[in-house]
N, C-alpha and C positions, 0 to 999 in steps of 0.2 A: 565862416561857419555861423549859422543862425543860433539864437538862444534856445529855440525849441529843439534843435538837433543836439546841442550840447547837453540839454536837460535829458534827452532820450539816452544819450551816451552814459550819463550818470545813472539813469534808471536801470539800464541793462548791465551795469556794473563792469563796464570796460576798464575803468580806472584800477579796479582790483587786479585785473589780469595784467595791466601795465605795471603795477607795483611788483607783481611776480617777475615780469620781464626786467624791471630795474634791478632786482636782486641778483640777476644773472650777469649784469654788466660789472666791469671791474673799475673803470674810471668814474670819478664823481660827475664829470660832465656827461659821460655816457649814461649814467643812471638818470640824470635830469632829462636828457634827451628822450630816454625810454618813457618817462612819465608824461612827456608832452606829445607823444605820438598820437596822431589823429587819422581816421580812415581816409584813404585816397578814393577818388571818384572816377578816375580815368583808367580804363581797362589795361592800357599799356603800362601805366605806373604800378598798378597792383601786380601785374604779371612780373615786372622787373623785381619788385620787392620779394615776391614768392620765390623766384629763381635764385635770388641772392641767399635767401634763407636755406633753400635746398642745397645749394652749393656749399654753404658753410657747414650744414649738417653732414654732408659727405666727407668734408675735410676733417671734421671732428672725429668721425668714425675711423678714418684711415690714419690720421696723423696726431690726434689729440688736440688740445686747446692751445692756441697761441697765447703768449703772455703779454698783457697790457698793464701789468703792475708797475706802480711808480710813476705813471704818466699824469702830470699835473699841468694846469693851465700856465702857458708861458707868454701869451700875447702881451700882457701888460708890461712884463719885464723886457721883452724885445722892443716894445715901443719906447720905453725909457732909454734903453741902450742905443736905439736909433737916434735919439735926441742928444746923445753924448753923455748920458749918465752912466755911472759905474754900478754894476750889479753886485749884490752880495753873494756869498758862497752858496747859500741855499738856492737862490735863483739860478745861478750858473749850473749847479748840480741837477736842478730840474731840467734844464735845457739838455744837458748831457744825457739824462735818462730818456728824454724824448727821442734823441738821436739813436741811443742804444736800442730802445724798443723798436724804432723804425727799421733798424738794421736786422734785428732778430725776426720781426714779423715779415719783412721782405724775403728773408731766407726761408721762412716757413712756407710762404705762399708760392715762391718761385722754385727754390730748391732745385732738385734734379728731376722733378716731375714734368712730363710733357703733356699731361692732360690739361685741356683748356676748360676754364670755367668762367662764369660771368663776373667773378671777383678778380680776374687777372688784372683788370684796369686799376683796381685799388692797390694791389701789391706792386705793380710796376710803377705806379705813381709815387711810391715811397722813395725818397732820395737820401740814402744814408750818407753821413759826412763823418767818416771815421777819423779824419784829421782833427776836426774840432772836438769830436767826442773824446778822443784819447788825450788831446791837449788839456781839456778841462779835467778829465778824470785823473790824469797824471799830475796835474798842478794842485788839485784840491782833494785831500784825502777824506775829509768829512766837513761838516758844517763849521767846525771850530778849528780846523787844522789845515795849513797850507804846506805842501810837500817841499822839502829842500830842493828837489829837482825842478821846481817851477821855473827857476832862472839861475844862471851861474852866479849872479850877484847875490841872490838870497842865500845860496849855499855857502858863499864866501863869508857873508855877514854872520850867519849862524855858526860857522866855524870859529870866527873871532869871538862871538858871544860865549860859546862853550869854553874857549880858552880864558876869557876874562873872568867868567864865573868860577872857573877852576882856581884862578889866582886868589880871588876873594875868599873862597872856601879854605884854601891852604893857609892864608893868614889867620882866619878865624879859628881854624883847627889848631893852629899853634897856640893861639890865645887860650883855647879851651883846655889844652893839655898842659899849659904852664901853671905856675903857682898862683896866677890870677884867677884860676877857675873857682877858687873859694868865694869870689865875689859874685859868681853867677847863681841865679835862681835854679837853672838847669844847664847841663853841659850840652846844649843844642844850638844849631844855627837856624834862624827863622828869617822871614821877610816882612817888612813893613813898608808900604808905599813903593813897592818894586825895588827895594834896597835891602841887602843882607844885614842883619842885626843880631845881637846876642841878648838874652834876657838877664838883666843885672838886678841884684837885690837893691831895694830903694836906699838902704842905709849905706851901701857901698857905691852909689852912683858917681861919686867924685873920684873913686879909685881907678876907674877906667875912663880916660879922656875920650870924648867923642861927641856925636850929635844924637840927641834924644829924639826919636821918631814917634814913640807911643808910650803910654803908661797903662798898666792893667787896671781893670775896674776897681780892684781893692786898693790900688796904689802901692802895692808891695813889690811890683816889678816894673823896671824901666827898660824899654827896648832901645838899646844904644848902638849906634854905628861907630865902631872904634875909628880914631883918626887914621890909623894905618890902612884902612880899606876905603877911605872916602874917595881917593882918586880912582881906585879900581872900580868902585861902584859908579862913579861918574862916567868912566869909560864904558862900563856895561850899559849904563842908561842911554848913552849916545848911540851905542850899537843897536839897542832895542828900538830907538826911534828910527834909525836907518831901516831896520827890519820892517817896521810898520809902514814906512814910506814905500819900500820895495813891494810889500804885499799889496798896497793900494795901487801901485803902478801895474802889478800883474793882473789884478782884478779889472782894472781899466782896460788893459790890453785884451783880456778875454772877452770883456763886454763889447769892445769894438769889433772883435772877430764875430761874435754872435750877431751884432747889428748887420755886418756884411752878409750874413747868410739868413737874414730874418725871413725873407719870403719862403725859402725852402723849409725852414724849421716850422713856420706856421702851417704850411701845406701838409707837412708830415703829421703835425698834431691833429689837424682836422681829419686827415685820412684815418689815423689811428682811432679817433673817436667814432667815425663811421663804421669801421670794421668792428670795434667793440660792441656797437649796437647790433650789427648784423649777427655776430657770433652769439650775442645774448639771445637773439631770436632762435638761433639754432639750438642753443643749450636748453631753452624753455621747451622747444619741440621735443627734445630728447626726454626731458622729465615728464612731459605731458602725454607722450605717446602720440604726437601729432603727425600729420601728413599734409603734403601740398595739394590743395583742392584744384579741380579743374575749373576754369572760368568759362561760364556758358550763359545761356539766356534764361535759365531757370535754376531753382534751388533743389538739390537732391542730396540729402545727408544720409549716409549709410552708417548705421550703428554709431550714431553721434551721442555724445554725453556732454553735460554741462561742465565746463572746465574748472569751475570753483567747487564742484562736489568731489567727494572722495572717490577716486577711480576704482577702489576695490568694492564699493557698495553701489555706486551710481549705475542706474539701468540705462543701457544704450537703446536708442530708438532710431527707426528710419523715418525721416521727415521729407516730404515732397511739397513743392509749391511752384507754380508758374509753367509747368509742362502740360499736363492734362487738365489742370484747373488753376485759376488765378486767385481763388479765395478758399480758405480753410476755416471751417467753423468747428471749434473744439468744445465738447461738452463732457460732463462727468461730475462726480461728487466733489465737495470741497476737500482740500488736501490731497487730491488725487494726482496732482502733477501738471495741471493745465498751465498755470503761470510759469512753471519751470520750463515747459515745452516752448512757450512763447519766447522766454528769455534765451533759451538755447538757440532757437531760430535766429533771433536778432543778434545775439552776442557773437555767434560763430561767423555771421556775415561781416560784422564789424572787425573781428579779429583777422579774417582773411583779407579785408581791405587795408589793414594795417601792416600786411606783410607777414603775419603770424600763421604758422601751421595750425590746423584745427584738429581737435581730438575726435576723429572719425575714421572710418575705413577707407582704403584706397578706392579711387573712382568717384568719390563725393564731388559734387559740383556746386559752385557758388555763383550767383549772379551779382555783378558789381552794381551797387545801387547808388543813386545820387544822394539819397538820405535814407536812414532807418529811423522812423518815428515811432515812439512807443508811448501809449497811455496805460500805464500799469500801476496798480496800487491805490490805496486810499489817500487822497490828497485834500481831505477836508481841512478848511482854514477857518479858525476862529477869528483871527485878525481881520480877514477880508470878508467875514460873514458869508463864507461859501460853504454850502453843504457838499457832501460827497458827490452827488449828482451834478451840482453846479460846477464844481472844480473839474470834473471829467469833461463836461461840456465845453468849458473854457479851453481845455487842451485840444479837444476834438475840432472846435472851430478853427483854432490856429493851425492844426494839422491839415485840415481840408484846404486851407488857403495855400499850402506849400506843396500839395501832392502833384506828381506828374507820373509819366509812364515808367520811370526808373526808380520809383519810391517803393520801399517796403514799409507797410504800416501795421502796427500790432495794437490791438484793442483787448484789454482785459476786463471781463465782466461788462461788456458793452450794453448800455441801457439800464444798468442796475441803479438802484437807489431811488426809483420812482415807481409809479403805478405799473404793474407788470404788463398790462395790455398795451399801454402807451409806450412803455420802455421797449417792448419787443418790436412794435411797429417802427419806433424811432431807430432802433438798432439796425433793422433790415434796410431802412432808408439810407442810413449812413454808409453801410456796407455797399449798397448799390451806387451811391454817389462816388465813393472812392474807386470802385471798379470802373465807372464811366470815365474817370480821370486817368485811367490806365495803371493805377497802382496795384501791387500785390498785397493782399490783405490776409491776415490771420487774426482770428478773434475767438475769445472764450465766452461762454454764455451758459445760463441755466434754462433759457427760454425754450419751450417746446416749439414755439412758432418759428424760431430760427433753424431748428432741426428740419422742420418741414420745408422752410425756404431753401435750405441747402440741398434737400432731396429733390426739389422740383425745379431748381434753377440751374441752367447749363453753366459750366465753368465754376460752380461752387460745390465743395465737397465737405461731407461730414467727417469728423474724427472724434475719438473719445479716449479718455484715460481709464483703463481697466481698474475695477474695484472688486475685491474678494469679499462678498457679503458674509461668507461663513466666518472669516477671521476679522471682519470689520477693518481691513487694512488695504490700502491701495497697492497695486503691483507696479505702478509707475510706467506701465507699458502703454504706448500710444498706438491706437488702432485706427488707421486711416480708412475711410469708407463706411464706418459704422458709427451711428449716432450713440451717445451715451445716455445713461439714466442717472438721476440724482440719487436714487436708492434711499430716499428719505424714510419711506415706510419700513423697508427691510432693516435699515440701521436702527430705527426707533424700536422695532420689535425685538431685535437682538439685544438692545439696551434695556429692555424690560417695560416698555410702555404697554399698557393693557391693550388687548386686541379690540375691545369695544370702542376705544378712542380712535385707534387706527381705522376701524371700519367706518366710524362717523366721518373721519377725514376723507376716506375713499368715497363716501356717498356724496361729498360736496364737489368732487372733481367732475368736470364736464365729461360726458360720455365719449366724445370724440378724443379727448385727451387720454382717457382710460384705454380706449382701443389703440391709440397710437403707442402708448407705453407698453401695452401687451404685445404689439407687433415688434417693438424694439426688444422686449424680453425674449420673444420667440426667436428673433434673428440672433440675439446674443447666445441663446442656448444652442441654436444650430451652428453658429460660428465656432463655439467651443467644442461641440461634438466633431465638426469637420476638422478642426485643428488636431484633436486627439486622433482621428482617423488618419489625418495627414502624417502625423508623427509615427503612427504605426506603420503606414505604407513606406515611409522613408526608412524606418528601421528594417522592414522586410527587404527593401531594395538594397540597403547596405549589407544585409546578411547574405542575400543572393550574390552580390558582387564578391563578397569574401569567399562564399562557397565556390563560385565559378573560378576565382583566382586559385584557390586551393586545388580544384579539379584540374585546371590547366597545368598547375605545377606538378601534380602527381602523374598526369599523362605524359608530360615531357620527361619525367624521371623514368617512367616505364619504357618509353620509346628509347631512351638513352641506354637503359639496362639491356633491352632486347637487342639493340644494335651491337653493344659490347659483347653480349653472349654469342650472337651470330658470328661476329668477327673472330672471337676466341675459338668457337667450334671450327670454323673454316681454317683458321691457322693450325689447330691441332690436326685436322684431317690432312692438310697439305704436308705437315711434318711426317705423319704416318706414311703417306704415299711416297714422300721423298725417301724415307727410310726403306720402304719396300723396293724402290728403284735401285738404291745403293746395294741392297741385299741381292737383287736380281742380277745386277752387273757383276757382283762378286761370284755368283753362281755361274754366270756365263763365262767369266774368266777361268773358273775351275773346269768347266766343261770343255773349253778350248784346250786347256792343258791335257785333259784326259783324252781328247780327240787326237792330239798330236802323239800321245803315247800309244793309242790303240787305233791308229788310222787304217790298220789292216783288218780290224775286226769287222765281221759281216753284220753283226747285230747292232752296229752303230746307228743311231737315229739322227736324222738331219737336225742339227741344233739350231740352224738359222730359222727353220720353221717354228721350233719351240720358242726361240727368242721372240719372234714376231707375235706368237700367240700370247706369251706372257706380258709383253708390253701393251698389247691390245687390251688385255684384262685390266691392267693398272690404269690405263687411260680411261676406260669405261667407268672404273670406280671413281676416278677423280672428276670426271664429267658429271657423275651422279650427284656430287656435292653441290653443283651449281655455283661454285665460288672459286674456281681455279684462279690462282694468283695472276696468270697472264691474261685472264679474261675479265678481271675486275676493271671497272671503269677508272681509267688512269687520267689524272688531270694533265693538262698541257704542260710542257717543259717550263721550268721556272728559271729565273736569273740565278747566277752563282750566289751561294750563301756567304754572308759575312758575319763578323762577330756581333752578337746581340739578336740575330734572327732566330725565330722558332721554325724548326724543320721537322719533317716526318721521315723516319728511316724506312725505305720502301720494302725491305725484306720483312721486317717485323711489325711495320705500321706503328712504330713507337714515336711519340713526340719528344723532342729534346731541344735544348738551347745550344747555339754555337758559342763556345767560350773561347775558341782560339783557332787559328789557321796555321798549320805547319808549313815549313819551307817547301816541302814537296807537294803542297796543295791539298793535303788531307785535312779533315776537319776534326777538331776536338769538341766532343759533345758532352752535355751534362743532362741526364734523364733521371731526375730525382737524386738518389744517392749514387747512381751508377755513372761512370765516366766511360765514354765510347769513342771510337775512331771510325771515320767513314770517308769515302771519296765523294767528290761533288756529284757524280752521276748515281750515287747510291741514296741520295736524299732529294727531297723537294722542299722548297721554302713555303711555309704557311703564312701568307701575307696578313690575313685577318688575325691570326694568333699572335704574329709579331707586333702588329699595331696595338692589340690589347695588352700585350706584355709591356710595351714601352709606355703606354698610357698609365698602366698600373704603377710602374716605377716612378713616373712623374707625379702621380697622385700621392704616393708614399713620401716622396721628397717634399712635396708641397705641405702635407700634413705635418711633416717632421720639422719644417723650417718656418712655415708661415702661420702666425696666430690667427685666430678667428677675427673678422673685421671689427666686431663690437668690443674686442678686448681693449683696443686703443681708447674707445669711448669710456671704458671703466677705469683705465689707468689714471692716477692722479699725479699731477706735477709737483705737489708739495706734500711734505710730511712734517707734522707738528709733534716734537718730542718733549715739549715743556711739561714738567711735572712728573716725568717718568724716572725710574731708577735706571742705572747704567745697563744692567743686564736686560731689563725689559726693553730699553730703547734700542740696544744693538739688535735684538731679535726683530723689533719692528722695522729697523733699517734694512735688514736682509730681505724681509718680505716685500718692503716697498721697492727696493732695487730690482727684485725679481719681477714684480708687476710692471715696473717701468720698462724693463728690458723687453718683456713680452708685448707691452703696448707700443714698442718702437719709439719711446720718447728719447730725444737727444740730450735734453738738459732738464734736471730736476732740482728742487730746492728742499733742503732739510733744515727745519727751524728747531734750534736747540736753546736759543736764548744766550744771554751773556752770563749772568749769575756768578758762581764761583769759578767757572771755567772747566770744572771736572767733566761735565757731560760733553761740552764742546771738544775737549782734548780726547776723550774716549771715542767719540764719533769720528773725528778726523783721522785718528790712528787706525780705527777699524776700516775706514774707507781706503787707506793705503794698501791694505791686503785684499781688497775685494776684487774678484775677477770680472766684475761687471763695470768697474769704474775706470774711465780713461784718465780723468784728471778731476781735481777738486780745488776750489778756491773760496776764500771768504766772500761774503756778499759785498757788492759795491753800494755806494750811496743810493738810496731808494729801494734797494733789495733787502735791507735789514742789517747791512754792514757785518760786524763780527758776531751778530746774533744768529746768522744763518750760514750755511755752507752750500755753495752752488756746485752741483756734480754734473760732469759731462760723461754720458754713458758711452761704452764702447760700441 
């Protein structure tokens, strides 16, 4: 990387973004790696980094953040162990923590998920060594304590030590409780030089025979080892030396085991650091509202903002370069946002080439550049006797020597600091030279000549930063295609400069420049008017779309109501006709009975003819309805209905759900609050309604059981209770466990500190009764030990 490119990186403030990235990393080496990131210049490398960041972002959303806490450098310790050296407890615990983290991160990445990502290679390359991890963790309880279970010999030695110490204390306790206690300064047993002693008054030091191990500062107390416990103390001392030798042997054995697995442990460490950096990029994207840019042959940033500005107040702009034009000339008043626009263009390009997501809208495109060179800011040097103009020229000369077709070059106030006429001509010549070398150029200027150059040269486009003259405040909106004005006269008039001075200044301006500025003013006025009209037209279009949607909705409701009313009327008419048929049949039966009783009567009228006339009349009435049940369009026969199907009862045209099938084949139906029975041939299956019903049930189940995807991103894996009262802490624990459960976190950590132990005891007792908790344990070395509680969620 050239010195000029590194200087441009500093000018565009990429290190500040990398510092934000380092804050997201967990491990110290990961933080340092983040600070040293530099842009890649090969498209395939940039694409790989971007895909890694996107994959990590998706995993953060779905599964939360993997834990890299406690991972420390182990290469030096492993190298010493490989040479036969014995590691201390801290180094061995660091190695165990690397193995533990490798195992947990592998489970996080592989787990039960079958979804393939570009990070699978990292997760599968992790090689957990549970045997060595548990051997170290089981042997070393903390940096200062070796477990009795580290070896049978150590357990046996410590058992003898406890027995020997008990004998010594028994002898001394008898001394304290005897009549010799009057010679003691205090009735206590203490230790000096690793041996048990009693404090004896100086005037009675000869009354208790023994070895003097220490004297108090005042000389009033002698710490004496009575002769009766010398042998016991000697035995205890020998056992303690054996214990120390056994501990050294255990540490040497564990060190040798680590040396045997050195390569795998080092590979795990490097992979964990790489994943820490990748997930740091994903977390920065989450906080920044970033997205993965498309890699193309041009730059097209949609609603982009500068990443170092407050996202709540920063104005988002659309920036284009390299598609329809290769050079952008940005004009406008001071403090209008020209330099910020240049920096946004360059910084977002550098961020994308570092594998970082950029704060812009989806669909934004970035061109991978061989270099992003920037000449921004006042670099006047007293030491080197360089003026502002000279210092800029030094930079520009060096930049022109390095330009090629893949370079993005940014000029701020090009040509400033010298005679305006010469400066404008020089600026145009520099831009033209850079274009001939194939570079993409963005430059800011106040020169009207460059505005004309941009308007009359193919491939060069004007842009401006909008300024509100009424409020004397910039809007920070970038308008591509429109040259800007300095607005010096308008600003001066608003600030109170007398009109006659402004008029004198105006009279000194060249007539062509006046006409040019007038044209720009007219164009700006027309643009603003067109934008207002465009906004009104868009509002009218949105209103028309809302009105159309409402009208379509009302029309559908009316059609549905009309259909229901028609069906209801037809059903009522069919019921009336059926009732008339039943009545007619009853009358016919009565007539037949009367005929049998009066078959000899002459005045009897032929009832068959009357029956036919009556039925003909009923049929004509039914046909007049135009909706006879048998003449309705009947769908084709359907499959047999099963439980869960939506069906239509043919007689009443009622929709119902099949809730059961009886042994005789009849169906149990549920229509609202009504329960019905029907045969298979009395219903037809409604396939579309069945599909909708089943989908609705699935949606309800999903909403009831599956949290929103971003809930996992919001769930935190750690809760710090230090400084809280017990009641306040327990309430915080409940809320934390609820969020963790909704976020689908498998393991969380509660930090309560050691202190008096009251808060720790209350929290752990509370966790025993929580319905969210599967198990809870104190933290291991590197996790906070007894100052934290690690909770496994159900």
